Rosetta silent file (secondary structure, phi, psi, omega in degrees, C-alpha in Angstrom):
SEQUENCE: MTFSVPDFRRKWSCRGYMSARAAIVTAAIGLSLGLAGTAEARRHASPLDIFGIAAPRPRPAVHSAKIPLPRPRPEEAPKASDEAPPGADDKPLADKPSADKPAEAAPPPQKQASACRLALTEDIAIAPSIPDIRGPGACGGEDLVRLEAVVLPDQRKVTVKPAAILRCTMASAIADWLRKDMVPLATSLGSPISDLDNFDSFECRGRNRVAGALLSEHGKANAIDIRAIKLANGQSIGLTDRALSRDVRERVLHSVCARFSTVLGPGSDWYHEDHIHLDLAQRRNDYRICQWNVWDPLPQVAPLLPAERPEEAPPREVAAKPEAKEGADDEPAEKSSSPEEKSPPAKKPPSSKQATKKRR
SCORE:     score description
SCORE:     0.000 S_00000001
   1 L     0.000  126.882 -178.256  115.496   79.610  -62.289 S_00000001
   2 L  -107.763  148.390 -179.467  115.350   82.746  -64.368 S_00000001
   3 L  -126.535  130.279 -178.886  113.108   85.779  -63.799 S_00000001
   4 L  -139.641  157.339 -179.087  112.109   88.175  -66.549 S_00000001
   5 H   -62.945  -41.204  179.535  109.647   90.996  -66.973 S_00000001
   6 H   -62.199  -39.793  178.778  107.657   89.258  -69.663 S_00000001
   7 H   -63.830  -36.494  179.391  107.147   86.258  -67.466 S_00000001
   8 H   -66.151  -42.879 -178.980  105.968   88.562  -64.626 S_00000001
   9 H   -66.227  -36.171 -179.406  103.506   90.370  -66.866 S_00000001
  10 H   -70.168  -32.775 -178.431  102.198   87.095  -68.168 S_00000001
  11 H   -82.057  -39.508  179.851  101.750   85.742  -64.684 S_00000001
  12 L  -114.278  114.764 -177.329  100.384   88.942  -63.076 S_00000001
  13 L   -71.873  151.829 -179.658   98.032   90.923  -65.244 S_00000001
  14 H   -69.772  -28.952 -178.193   98.269   94.709  -65.204 S_00000001
  15 H   -64.888  -45.783  178.458   94.625   95.088  -64.454 S_00000001
  16 H   -65.823  -35.414  178.738   94.885   93.367  -61.092 S_00000001
  17 H   -64.558  -42.724 -178.412   98.010   95.277  -60.284 S_00000001
  18 H   -68.063  -37.301  179.241   96.367   98.619  -60.983 S_00000001
  19 H   -67.649  -36.686  177.220   93.290   97.768  -58.948 S_00000001
  20 H   -67.317  -38.009  178.910   95.439   96.885  -55.878 S_00000001
  21 H   -68.187  -35.599  179.890   97.410  100.093  -56.230 S_00000001
  22 H   -66.800  -35.656  178.670   94.258  102.119  -56.444 S_00000001
  23 H   -68.314  -38.813  179.388   92.971  100.597  -53.194 S_00000001
  24 H   -65.683  -42.157  179.611   96.195  101.403  -51.341 S_00000001
  25 H   -63.920  -39.861 -179.868   96.159  105.012  -52.555 S_00000001
  26 H   -63.369  -41.375  179.270   92.528  105.383  -51.501 S_00000001
  27 H   -66.429  -39.642  179.776   93.281  104.151  -47.970 S_00000001
  28 H   -64.834  -40.036  179.097   96.300  106.439  -47.612 S_00000001
  29 H   -65.745  -39.473  179.341   94.275  109.481  -48.667 S_00000001
  30 H   -65.067  -40.995  177.849   91.534  108.630  -46.173 S_00000001
  31 H   -64.697  -41.837 -179.380   93.971  108.296  -43.257 S_00000001
  32 H   -65.014  -40.897  178.598   95.673  111.583  -44.072 S_00000001
  33 H   -67.100  -35.576  179.212   92.388  113.401  -44.292 S_00000001
  34 H   -68.004  -37.796  179.009   91.218  111.862  -40.991 S_00000001
  35 H   -75.574  -34.778 -177.250   94.347  112.908  -39.105 S_00000001
  36 H   -74.523  -33.087 -176.695   94.526  116.382  -40.598 S_00000001
  37 L  -108.991   50.093 -178.956   90.904  117.252  -39.962 S_00000001
  38 H   -65.264  -43.188 -179.106   90.447  115.969  -36.414 S_00000001
  39 H   -65.658  -40.126  179.088   88.764  119.157  -35.251 S_00000001
  40 H   -70.133  -30.397 -178.891   86.443  119.218  -38.225 S_00000001
  41 H   -68.968  -26.299  178.359   85.664  115.535  -37.772 S_00000001
  42 H   -72.532  -29.417  179.163   84.354  116.223  -34.296 S_00000001
  43 H   -83.816  -42.395 -176.301   81.847  118.690  -35.619 S_00000001
  44 L  -128.952  146.400  177.574   80.849  116.840  -38.783 S_00000001
  45 L   -70.483  131.975 -177.750   81.054  113.211  -39.766 S_00000001
  46 L   -76.452  133.056  179.204   83.808  112.651  -42.285 S_00000001
  47 L   -72.120  -21.663 -178.278   82.582  111.189  -45.580 S_00000001
  48 L   -96.920   11.740 -178.692   85.866  109.359  -46.053 S_00000001
  49 L   -80.288   78.889 -177.667   85.804  107.741  -42.604 S_00000001
  50 L   -84.146  -18.734  179.664   85.744  104.224  -43.921 S_00000001
  51 L   -99.958   -4.003  176.633   87.528  102.785  -40.888 S_00000001
  52 L    71.239   34.289 -178.625   85.403  104.532  -38.219 S_00000001
  53 L   -96.376   -4.670 -179.314   88.287  106.310  -36.479 S_00000001
  54 L   -72.133  152.496  179.818   86.694  109.738  -36.350 S_00000001
  55 L   -70.531  150.349  178.471   85.478  111.065  -32.999 S_00000001
  56 L   -67.367  157.173 -178.539   81.738  110.878  -32.290 S_00000001
  57 L   -67.316  129.453 -179.346   79.595  113.897  -32.882 S_00000001
  58 L   -68.291  159.163  177.119   79.522  116.086  -29.760 S_00000001
  59 L   -73.714  158.891  177.658   76.368  116.847  -27.886 S_00000001
  60 L   -61.924  142.842 -176.314   74.716  120.188  -28.319 S_00000001
  61 L   -64.275  142.733  178.470   76.343  122.903  -26.202 S_00000001
  62 L   -90.607  131.693 -179.604   74.746  123.720  -22.831 S_00000001
  63 L   -75.148  118.288  179.389   73.894  127.371  -22.327 S_00000001
  64 L   -86.307  156.931  179.819   75.788  128.621  -19.226 S_00000001
  65 L   -70.388  150.385  179.431   74.499  131.326  -16.895 S_00000001
  66 L   -74.209  130.609  179.136   75.713  134.827  -17.465 S_00000001
  67 L   -85.130  125.016 -178.456   78.468  135.901  -15.074 S_00000001
  68 L   -69.241  137.881  178.388   77.763  139.363  -13.625 S_00000001
  69 L   -90.214  151.814  178.474   80.445  141.900  -14.382 S_00000001
  70 L   -66.698  155.489  179.779   81.732  144.361  -11.736 S_00000001
  71 L   -67.325  150.713  178.628   80.325  147.823  -11.664 S_00000001
  72 L   -66.704  148.554 -178.804   82.267  150.466  -13.511 S_00000001
  73 L   -67.162  128.194  179.813   84.719  152.508  -11.452 S_00000001
  74 L   -64.349  153.933 -176.872   83.174  155.821  -10.365 S_00000001
  75 L   -68.953  -32.889 -176.867   84.718  158.949  -11.805 S_00000001
  76 L   -78.956   -5.391  179.858   85.362  160.557   -8.416 S_00000001
  77 L   -71.767  143.392  178.949   87.412  157.573   -7.230 S_00000001
  78 L   -65.003  142.826 -178.727   91.166  158.193   -7.057 S_00000001
  79 L   -76.771  136.825  178.124   93.043  156.761   -9.953 S_00000001
  80 L   -74.387  131.703 -179.253   95.279  153.798   -9.251 S_00000001
  81 L   -72.984  132.215  179.958   98.889  154.590   -9.977 S_00000001
  82 L   -75.118  -24.595 -177.141  100.315  152.415  -12.670 S_00000001
  83 L   -82.063  135.296  177.831  103.808  152.781  -11.307 S_00000001
  84 L   -77.085  149.420  178.257  104.846  150.340   -8.585 S_00000001
  85 L   -61.102  148.461 -178.055  106.394  151.787   -5.391 S_00000001
  86 L   -62.232  136.101  178.282  110.186  151.958   -5.474 S_00000001
  87 L    83.034    2.630 -178.494  111.852  148.822   -4.247 S_00000001
  88 L   -71.935  -34.431 -179.278  108.695  146.731   -4.527 S_00000001
  89 L   -78.036  -26.112 -175.815  110.196  144.457   -7.177 S_00000001
  90 L   -79.194  -45.137 -174.103  113.497  144.096   -5.377 S_00000001
  91 L  -108.437  131.111  176.206  112.306  143.181   -1.870 S_00000001
  92 L   -73.661  153.774  178.677  109.504  140.682   -1.160 S_00000001
  93 L   -66.358  146.043 -178.087  106.756  141.679    1.181 S_00000001
  94 L   -72.347  -28.964 -177.469  107.255  140.649    4.796 S_00000001
  95 L   -76.436  -30.496 -175.733  103.704  139.399    5.133 S_00000001
  96 L   -93.163  128.592  177.593  103.831  137.115    2.101 S_00000001
  97 L   -72.352  140.132  177.863  106.025  134.011    2.323 S_00000001
  98 L   -86.978  172.428 -179.265  108.498  133.597   -0.528 S_00000001
  99 L   -70.314  -33.991 -179.399  109.241  130.415   -2.432 S_00000001
 100 L   -77.862  -36.809 -175.689  112.661  130.056   -0.784 S_00000001
 101 L  -103.942  120.156 -179.715  111.546  130.883    2.753 S_00000001
 102 L   -71.028  159.899 -179.646  108.654  128.843    4.209 S_00000001
 103 L   -70.068  132.446  179.279  105.860  130.545    6.077 S_00000001
 104 L   -91.508  146.431  179.301  106.540  130.891    9.830 S_00000001
 105 L   -68.978  139.076 -179.251  103.887  130.166   12.446 S_00000001
 106 L   -69.330  134.227 -179.765  102.415  133.291   13.999 S_00000001
 107 L   -65.783  145.978  179.681  103.524  133.768   17.647 S_00000001
 108 L   -66.049  147.478 -179.333  100.778  133.315   20.242 S_00000001
 109 L   -64.336  136.575 -179.819   99.337  136.549   21.605 S_00000001
 110 L   -71.795  135.560 -179.587  100.995  137.685   24.832 S_00000001
 111 L   -77.041  136.153 -178.269   98.808  137.486   27.921 S_00000001
 112 L   -71.714  133.666 -178.283   98.200  140.789   29.634 S_00000001
 113 L   -68.433  142.604 -179.655   99.816  141.018   33.090 S_00000001
 114 L   -78.869  169.169  178.446   97.456  141.185   36.065 S_00000001
 115 H   -64.790  -36.112  177.704   97.370  143.979   38.626 S_00000001
 116 H   -65.315  -40.334 -179.963   98.990  141.660   41.192 S_00000001
 117 H   -65.510  -37.322  178.285  101.797  140.827   38.781 S_00000001
 118 H   -69.824  -32.177 -178.818  102.464  144.500   38.137 S_00000001
 119 H   -80.847  -27.973 -177.768  102.510  145.273   41.883 S_00000001
 120 L   -85.288   79.756 -177.259  104.773  142.348   42.842 S_00000001
 121 L   -88.595  177.398  179.663  108.020  143.918   41.659 S_00000001
 122 L   -70.405  -14.492  175.147  111.605  142.881   42.350 S_00000001
 123 L   -76.546  -13.251 -179.465  111.726  145.416   45.195 S_00000001
 124 L  -108.271  -45.143 -177.053  109.203  143.258   47.074 S_00000001
 125 E  -156.144  151.191  171.482  109.918  139.666   46.056 S_00000001
 126 E   -93.176   95.876 -173.244  111.933  137.558   43.646 S_00000001
 127 L  -142.343   82.960  178.274  109.003  135.783   42.025 S_00000001
 128 L   -68.658  147.723  178.701  109.273  135.108   38.272 S_00000001
 129 E   -74.195  149.030  177.515  106.078  134.244   36.435 S_00000001
 130 E  -128.226  159.145 -179.743  105.516  130.688   35.200 S_00000001
 131 L   -62.870  157.480  177.514  103.041  129.306   32.624 S_00000001
 132 L   -62.762  147.411 -179.645   99.527  128.392   33.705 S_00000001
 133 E  -109.042  126.318  176.917   99.074  124.850   35.023 S_00000001
 134 E  -120.277   90.722 -178.035   96.167  122.724   33.769 S_00000001
 135 L   -97.996  179.849  179.525   96.253  119.500   35.762 S_00000001
 136 H   -73.499  148.295  176.910   93.763  116.688   36.190 S_00000001
 137 H    64.208   39.937  178.252   90.678  117.258   38.296 S_00000001
 138 H    67.035   19.525  175.719   90.787  121.086   38.188 S_00000001
 139 L   -74.041  153.599  177.536   94.331  121.159   39.564 S_00000001
 140 E   101.809 -159.881 -178.512   96.516  124.140   38.774 S_00000001
 141 E   172.582 -176.165 -179.483   95.631  127.747   38.188 S_00000001
 142 L  -117.037  165.194  178.985   96.436  130.977   36.382 S_00000001
 143 L    54.752   55.697 -176.690   98.711  133.905   37.137 S_00000001
 144 E   -97.844  151.187  177.014  101.285  131.678   38.880 S_00000001
 145 E  -135.451  161.972  173.118  104.714  132.644   40.192 S_00000001
 146 E  -110.682  101.246 -175.951  107.682  130.839   41.692 S_00000001
 147 E   -75.812  108.090 -177.952  108.390  132.584   44.997 S_00000001
 148 E   -99.640  -33.935 -179.461  112.154  132.310   45.522 S_00000001
 149 E  -161.574  157.953  176.325  112.814  135.097   48.047 S_00000001
 150 E  -115.262  129.585 -178.518  111.199  138.061   49.788 S_00000001
 151 E   -92.851  120.023 -178.831  113.021  141.398   49.777 S_00000001
 152 L   -79.526  166.447  179.993  112.784  143.182   53.136 S_00000001
 153 L   -58.889  -28.160  178.220  112.601  146.976   53.482 S_00000001
 154 L   -89.817   19.289  177.981  116.340  147.071   54.330 S_00000001
 155 L    69.782    7.563  171.837  117.097  145.195   51.058 S_00000001
 156 L   -75.436  153.277 -178.644  117.845  141.938   52.875 S_00000001
 157 E  -112.930  131.958  174.485  116.480  138.813   51.235 S_00000001
 158 E  -100.645  109.922 -176.376  114.531  136.074   53.000 S_00000001
 159 E   -77.266  133.199  176.013  115.117  132.907   51.005 S_00000001
 160 E   -93.873  114.301 -176.454  112.149  130.547   50.598 S_00000001
 161 E  -116.621  118.605  -15.891  113.513  126.998   50.897 S_00000001
 162 E   -73.729  171.959  179.530  112.490  125.369   48.651 S_00000001
 163 E   -60.403  140.747 -174.599  110.953  127.868   46.238 S_00000001
 164 E  -103.625  133.525  174.247  107.152  127.845   46.414 S_00000001
 165 E   -92.789  113.087 -173.928  104.827  127.692   43.391 S_00000001
 166 E  -139.414  164.528  167.986  101.879  129.920   44.295 S_00000001
 167 E   -70.031  156.610 -176.634   99.299  132.189   42.819 S_00000001
 168 H   -60.579  -39.237 -178.961  100.385  135.787   42.596 S_00000001
 169 H   -65.650  -38.667  179.021   97.907  136.886   45.280 S_00000001
 170 H   -68.987  -41.488  177.642   99.142  134.223   47.717 S_00000001
 171 H   -64.020  -37.864  177.512  102.782  135.096   47.086 S_00000001
 172 H   -65.957  -37.746  178.385  102.010  138.774   47.641 S_00000001
 173 H   -66.465  -39.495  177.440  100.288  137.961   50.974 S_00000001
 174 H   -63.760  -42.304 -179.718  103.331  135.959   52.157 S_00000001
 175 H   -64.161  -43.458  178.985  105.650  138.833   51.214 S_00000001
 176 H   -65.265  -38.308  179.404  103.539  141.412   53.087 S_00000001
 177 H   -63.155  -43.789  179.573  103.338  139.162   56.168 S_00000001
 178 H   -68.989  -42.414 -175.020  107.128  138.760   56.353 S_00000001
 179 H   -70.962  -36.576 -171.930  107.901  142.397   55.615 S_00000001
 180 H  -102.586  -26.989 -176.543  105.360  143.982   57.976 S_00000001
 181 H  -108.149  -42.732 -175.231  104.763  141.453   60.780 S_00000001
 182 H   -81.794  -25.731  178.336  107.772  139.169   61.060 S_00000001
 183 H   -63.844  -46.857  175.718  110.468  141.853   60.729 S_00000001
 184 H   -62.967  -34.960  178.231  109.460  143.582   64.015 S_00000001
 185 H   -65.420  -42.793  178.616  109.259  140.196   65.742 S_00000001
 186 H   -67.050  -33.548  177.468  112.737  139.248   64.580 S_00000001
 187 H   -64.072  -38.361  177.459  114.052  142.642   65.684 S_00000001
 188 H   -67.175  -24.642  178.013  112.760  141.995   69.196 S_00000001
 189 H   -88.147   -5.732  173.399  114.656  138.688   69.187 S_00000001
 190 L    91.658   14.835 -179.821  117.893  140.439   68.220 S_00000001
 191 L  -158.734  143.815  178.483  118.493  139.114   64.690 S_00000001
 192 L   -75.287  165.278  179.539  116.996  139.617   61.180 S_00000001
 193 E   -80.426  141.770  178.667  115.180  136.885   59.269 S_00000001
 194 E  -119.111  -40.499 -175.203  117.212  134.822   56.806 S_00000001
 195 E  -136.372  154.600  172.504  115.104  131.817   55.672 S_00000001
 196 E  -120.907  119.842 -177.242  111.509  130.649   55.460 S_00000001
 197 E   -81.407  103.202  179.492  111.037  126.889   55.864 S_00000001
 198 E   -88.729  111.723 -179.982  108.542  125.888   53.157 S_00000001
 199 E   -82.757  -34.978  179.675  107.074  122.498   54.048 S_00000001
 200 E  -167.867  142.649  175.330  104.672  122.277   51.071 S_00000001
 201 L  -129.371 -107.070 -178.250  103.171  124.578   48.426 S_00000001
 202 L   -78.770  130.228  175.249  101.594  123.454   45.105 S_00000001
 203 L  -159.092  123.769 -178.303  100.667  119.770   44.943 S_00000001
 204 L   -76.363   96.292 -176.639   97.787  118.251   42.995 S_00000001
 205 L  -157.889  170.079  175.079   96.079  116.267   45.774 S_00000001
 206 E   -84.318  177.275 -178.266   93.018  116.085   47.987 S_00000001
 207 H   -65.463  132.249  178.871   92.718  117.540   51.453 S_00000001
 208 H    57.553   21.559  179.677   95.159  115.999   53.934 S_00000001
 209 H    60.211   29.792  178.511   96.216  113.591   51.139 S_00000001
 210 L   -90.375  130.730 -178.969   93.081  111.515   51.709 S_00000001
 211 L   -65.355  130.012  179.362   91.950  109.512   48.669 S_00000001
 212 L    83.930   -0.134 -179.648   88.635  110.797   47.314 S_00000001
 213 L   -77.201  167.837  177.000   88.654  113.968   49.435 S_00000001
 214 L   -62.518  155.287 -179.183   87.854  117.427   48.070 S_00000001
 215 E   -63.226  128.182  179.725   90.590  119.231   46.190 S_00000001
 216 L   -74.754  159.006  174.437   92.968  120.921   48.590 S_00000001
 217 H   -66.135  -20.515  173.303   93.968  124.550   48.249 S_00000001
 218 H   -64.392  -35.601  177.402   97.454  123.187   47.644 S_00000001
 219 H   -68.591  -16.730  177.394   96.112  121.730   44.382 S_00000001
 220 H  -100.576    6.745 -178.015   95.026  125.248   43.379 S_00000001
 221 L    58.877   37.256 -175.906   98.442  126.776   44.218 S_00000001
 222 L  -123.454   20.832 -176.652   96.661  128.852   46.854 S_00000001
 223 E  -150.031  159.348  177.124   98.236  127.490   50.081 S_00000001
 224 E  -148.515  144.570  175.526  101.561  127.020   51.841 S_00000001
 225 E  -109.991  129.229 -177.014  102.704  125.017   54.879 S_00000001
 226 E  -121.494  133.541  177.464  105.353  126.624   57.122 S_00000001
 227 E  -102.542  -38.834 -174.643  107.321  124.879   59.847 S_00000001
 228 E  -157.403  162.848  172.406  109.808  127.500   60.992 S_00000001
 229 E  -123.086  122.663 -175.967  111.379  130.894   60.393 S_00000001
 230 E   -99.052  140.756  179.318  115.164  130.995   60.688 S_00000001
 231 E   -98.187  165.945 -177.958  117.127  134.007   61.877 S_00000001
 232 L   -68.246  -25.527  179.609  120.533  135.204   60.732 S_00000001
 233 L   -83.123    6.957  179.275  122.139  134.253   64.068 S_00000001
 234 L    94.928   -9.517 -179.484  121.175  130.609   63.546 S_00000001
 235 L   -74.350  143.167  179.325  118.134  130.620   65.807 S_00000001
 236 E  -115.902  127.825  177.549  115.029  128.867   64.499 S_00000001
 237 E   -95.350   92.721  176.763  111.522  130.021   65.401 S_00000001
 238 E   -76.003  117.999 -174.359  109.524  126.799   65.279 S_00000001
 239 L   -65.872  -23.072  178.524  105.905  127.844   64.973 S_00000001
 240 L  -113.979   13.527 -178.026  104.726  124.669   66.745 S_00000001
 241 L   -81.651  116.027 -178.712  107.722  124.259   69.071 S_00000001
 242 L   -74.062  -13.196  174.697  106.460  124.214   72.686 S_00000001
 243 L   -76.640  -17.863  177.915  109.958  124.986   73.910 S_00000001
 244 L   -75.421  155.384 -179.473  109.644  128.416   72.258 S_00000001
 245 L   -58.052  137.181  179.854  108.242  131.300   74.242 S_00000001
 246 H   -64.730  -35.374 -179.666  104.451  131.322   74.321 S_00000001
 247 H   -63.281  -39.630  179.378  104.386  135.078   73.728 S_00000001
 248 H   -65.927  -43.565 -179.355  106.332  134.716   70.465 S_00000001
 249 H   -67.721  -34.398  177.959  104.013  132.012   69.161 S_00000001
 250 H   -69.207  -35.299  177.032  100.914  134.028   70.071 S_00000001
 251 H   -64.499  -39.781  176.580  102.254  137.042   68.178 S_00000001
 252 H   -65.732  -39.901  179.177  102.690  134.847   65.092 S_00000001
 253 H   -59.635  -49.415 -178.394   99.174  133.450   65.569 S_00000001
 254 H   -64.068  -34.612 -177.850   97.530  136.878   65.659 S_00000001
 255 H   -70.718  -43.769 -177.677   99.465  138.066   62.598 S_00000001
 256 H   -73.789  -34.248  179.639   98.564  135.123   60.318 S_00000001
 257 H   -69.056  -22.669  177.979   94.911  134.999   61.392 S_00000001
 258 H   -82.666  -18.709 -174.640   94.554  138.664   60.416 S_00000001
 259 H  -108.703  -28.403 -174.114   95.980  138.167   56.906 S_00000001
 260 L  -114.298  149.591 -177.761   94.891  134.703   55.735 S_00000001
 261 L   -80.972  -19.091  177.840   91.417  133.217   55.433 S_00000001
 262 E  -135.627  127.555  176.105   92.494  129.770   56.688 S_00000001
 263 E  -133.803  118.307  179.378   94.978  129.001   59.477 S_00000001
 264 E  -125.093  130.303  179.860   95.367  125.409   60.687 S_00000001
 265 L  -147.144 -157.014  178.101   97.829  124.324   63.359 S_00000001
 266 L   -57.535  136.082 -178.435   98.071  122.180   66.476 S_00000001
 267 L    97.887  -19.449  178.292   94.625  121.412   67.847 S_00000001
 268 L   -77.864  -51.407  172.843   92.826  121.581   64.463 S_00000001
 269 L  -163.995  168.585 -174.604   93.555  117.958   63.506 S_00000001
 270 H   -75.267   -3.209  175.893   96.458  115.612   63.828 S_00000001
 271 H   -75.684  -20.466 -173.576   97.569  116.426   60.257 S_00000001
 272 H  -120.871   39.653  179.562   98.837  119.870   61.352 S_00000001
 273 L   -83.102  -19.584 -176.310  100.621  119.154   64.615 S_00000001
 274 L  -118.408    8.636  177.655  104.108  119.957   63.285 S_00000001
 275 L  -157.760  173.051 -179.802  103.422  122.850   60.856 S_00000001
 276 E  -116.720  129.226  178.737  101.054  125.736   60.091 S_00000001
 277 E   -98.386  128.886  179.119   98.765  125.716   57.045 S_00000001
 278 E  -127.830  136.095  174.481   97.966  129.093   55.428 S_00000001
 279 E  -153.867  173.009  179.910   95.704  129.772   52.433 S_00000001
 280 L  -121.258   48.233  179.938   93.417  132.365   50.866 S_00000001
 281 L   -65.496  137.377  178.824   90.323  130.236   50.205 S_00000001
 282 L   -91.037  126.286  179.637   87.238  132.235   49.232 S_00000001
 283 L  -127.794  167.757 -178.785   84.149  131.414   51.279 S_00000001
 284 H   -66.821  137.986  179.145   80.652  132.790   51.571 S_00000001
 285 H    59.642   27.679  178.304   80.371  136.039   53.527 S_00000001
 286 H    55.824   41.900 -179.005   84.187  136.163   53.805 S_00000001
 287 L   -70.088  137.152 -177.510   84.130  133.387   56.415 S_00000001
 288 L  -120.614  152.512  177.620   87.510  132.720   58.040 S_00000001
 289 E  -125.704  124.446  177.438   88.964  129.732   59.900 S_00000001
 290 E  -134.863   95.095 -177.917   91.677  130.158   62.545 S_00000001
 291 E  -121.729   95.874 -179.863   92.328  126.912   64.418 S_00000001
 292 L  -152.347  110.578  177.828   95.685  126.956   66.177 S_00000001
 293 L   -92.481  118.542  177.238   96.080  126.157   69.856 S_00000001
 294 L   -85.461   99.853 -177.547   99.217  127.665   71.330 S_00000001
 295 L   -72.027  154.452  175.264  100.093  125.054   73.952 S_00000001
 296 L   -68.480  156.784  177.677  101.926  125.874   77.169 S_00000001
 297 L   -60.574  149.737  179.198  105.613  124.992   77.353 S_00000001
 298 L   -66.228  144.504  177.843  106.380  121.427   78.329 S_00000001
 299 L   -65.224  145.884  179.516  107.222  120.864   82.032 S_00000001
 300 L   -75.310  131.052 -179.635  110.907  120.607   82.803 S_00000001
 301 L   -84.673  137.092  179.381  111.981  117.037   83.575 S_00000001
 302 L   -60.340  140.917 -179.719  114.144  116.501   86.694 S_00000001
 303 L   -67.146  150.553  179.909  117.773  115.811   85.766 S_00000001
 304 L   -71.867  -33.177 -179.303  118.985  112.237   86.029 S_00000001
 305 L   -98.347  148.393  178.097  122.179  113.218   87.934 S_00000001
 306 L   -67.646  156.794  179.586  122.175  115.100   91.269 S_00000001
 307 L   -69.563  153.198 -179.810  123.066  118.728   91.302 S_00000001
 308 L   -68.272  146.608  178.899  126.642  119.674   92.015 S_00000001
 309 L   -69.043  128.713 -179.669  127.589  120.502   95.649 S_00000001
 310 L   -64.022  154.303 -176.795  127.832  124.256   96.101 S_00000001
 311 L   -70.812  -31.259 -177.611  131.262  125.683   96.916 S_00000001
 312 L   -80.239   -1.254  178.757  130.116  127.435  100.080 S_00000001
 313 L   -72.452  143.765  179.646  128.898  124.167  101.654 S_00000001
 314 L   -69.025  160.413  178.036  131.019  122.874  104.607 S_00000001
 315 L   -61.482  154.514 -175.335  133.113  119.727  104.162 S_00000001
 316 H   -67.665  -36.094 -176.960  131.297  116.435  104.590 S_00000001
 317 H   -71.288  -19.435  179.671  133.449  115.170  107.581 S_00000001
 318 H   -99.504   -2.147 -173.846  132.654  118.261  109.694 S_00000001
 319 L   -69.887  -30.849 -178.797  128.995  118.319  108.860 S_00000001
 320 L   -77.023  137.576 -179.128  127.947  115.985  111.801 S_00000001
 321 L   -85.441  142.459  178.218  127.493  117.757  115.183 S_00000001
 322 H   -69.945  -27.807  179.625  129.311  116.304  118.335 S_00000001
 323 H   -64.229  -32.962 -179.594  126.244  116.932  120.493 S_00000001
 324 H   -66.929  -33.808  179.479  124.285  114.473  118.436 S_00000001
 325 H   -70.931  -41.455  179.330  126.881  111.762  119.171 S_00000001
 326 H   -63.523  -42.852  178.259  126.833  112.374  123.000 S_00000001
 327 H   -62.634  -29.850  179.702  123.054  112.190  123.112 S_00000001
 328 H   -74.116  -28.002  179.872  123.259  108.907  121.245 S_00000001
 329 H   -77.573  -27.810 -177.616  125.655  107.447  123.906 S_00000001
 330 H   -75.523  -27.141 -176.222  123.354  108.311  126.852 S_00000001
 331 H   -64.264  -44.031  178.581  120.360  106.454  125.495 S_00000001
 332 H   -68.396  -25.138  177.716  121.760  102.908  125.902 S_00000001
 333 H   -65.588  -39.104  178.943  122.844  103.709  129.524 S_00000001
 334 H   -68.760  -32.038 -179.048  119.266  104.435  130.474 S_00000001
 335 H   -75.526  -20.394 -176.774  118.127  101.245  128.838 S_00000001
 336 L   -87.814   13.223  176.863  120.713   99.148  130.799 S_00000001
 337 L   -67.196  153.639 -175.365  119.096   99.749  134.236 S_00000001
 338 L   -68.053  149.851 -179.053  118.269   96.663  136.375 S_00000001
 339 L   -73.671  -12.742 -178.686  114.876   95.081  135.990 S_00000001
 340 L   -71.013  -32.767 -178.005  114.308   95.202  139.783 S_00000001
 341 L   -66.797  -23.414 -179.390  113.930   98.968  139.758 S_00000001
 342 L   -88.256  123.406  178.813  111.073   98.632  137.391 S_00000001
 343 L   -86.226  140.207  178.880  107.787   97.710  139.118 S_00000001
 344 L   -67.317  150.458 -179.419  105.380   95.563  137.218 S_00000001
 345 L   -68.208  142.036 -178.914  102.221   97.329  136.091 S_00000001
 346 L   -70.062  139.668  179.642   99.185   96.958  138.376 S_00000001
 347 L   -82.380  139.309  178.938   96.484   94.638  137.175 S_00000001
 348 L   -83.000  140.710  178.110   93.050   96.079  136.617 S_00000001
 349 L   -64.459  142.917  179.662   90.139   94.418  138.393 S_00000001
 350 L   -65.317  137.260  179.830   87.947   92.391  136.103 S_00000001
 351 L   -92.718  156.259 -178.750   84.858   94.200  135.028 S_00000001
 352 L   -69.906  -27.820 -177.903   81.457   92.677  134.935 S_00000001
 353 L   -90.083  142.161  177.915   80.979   93.568  131.236 S_00000001
 354 L   -77.347  142.351 -179.436   82.742   91.610  128.523 S_00000001
 355 L   -72.364  138.451  178.641   85.194   93.509  126.379 S_00000001
 356 L  -103.657  141.657  178.602   84.044   94.107  122.793 S_00000001
 357 L   -78.763  141.310  177.071   86.406   94.003  119.819 S_00000001
 358 L   -86.389  140.493  176.728   86.778   97.161  117.706 S_00000001
 359 L   -87.133  138.465  178.036   86.204   97.011  114.030 S_00000001
 360 L   -89.891    0.000    0.000   88.897   98.332  111.717 S_00000001
């Protein structure tokens, strides 16, 4: 099969060829004009938009409200310096966080110390402050300390075993009581104080650990239970020990009732038979409770074994007297006399009246 230009011209006329070329050129010109004048096409409809690719005519513009401008700077105002302070470009501001360093959380404001906290120094007690406690049912409190020891005037330390969690006012009252009342008492006993037996301090519970009872002062960190005060010589002053001198226990009673608003001990209820409860509860008209019966010492029980024989006692074999033996030998001789020597008793004449029996 051969192909030649004359055969092509005879088969495809030039007129049809020219009309097809003209249509292609027209389409190319329309596309170029549509792409080049996109912005103009949005404002006005393109006359050559034969394919409908132009954007629709926009809506009429909405008139926006006028934005108020700031007032002009007064003439008497100081002029702002155009020059930046030296070192401003080199060092970032401390207040503004940089891109490399994230912003740090601001520290919480420090709570101002109370007057009690300022007065309770290390010369009086070793009592570091602890955070406030917010427990269930109004348990806890503010201005709390952990009372570890009380410093006496002679710089000796009375250790609180275990350390008591108390309010600052309660810890200060305990320190004053030991320093001013218990030191003279211990001096009279011949030995300084060394330890304070803490039976219970802060505990979130009801009164006497009874379910459903009112909140105890222990739950408010406003009370302490004490069983004994120990001396340096090893002696223990049990506050409820009936073997201890009654005078010593009465001196302790008078001292605590003068300083604390509540004192409960033996005789108040059976919950406080082996310790003393002290607190600073606030009541109407400054009402105080002091219930502590100082019982008499227990009677001494007779020893199970007999007492030892004294050295000055005479020996047991010489203890019997010989006169007692001779008197014992004469008695049977008198009894061995013949029955003839003894006359029978005379019979009484019968009386006319009958004898009456006696009632027992």
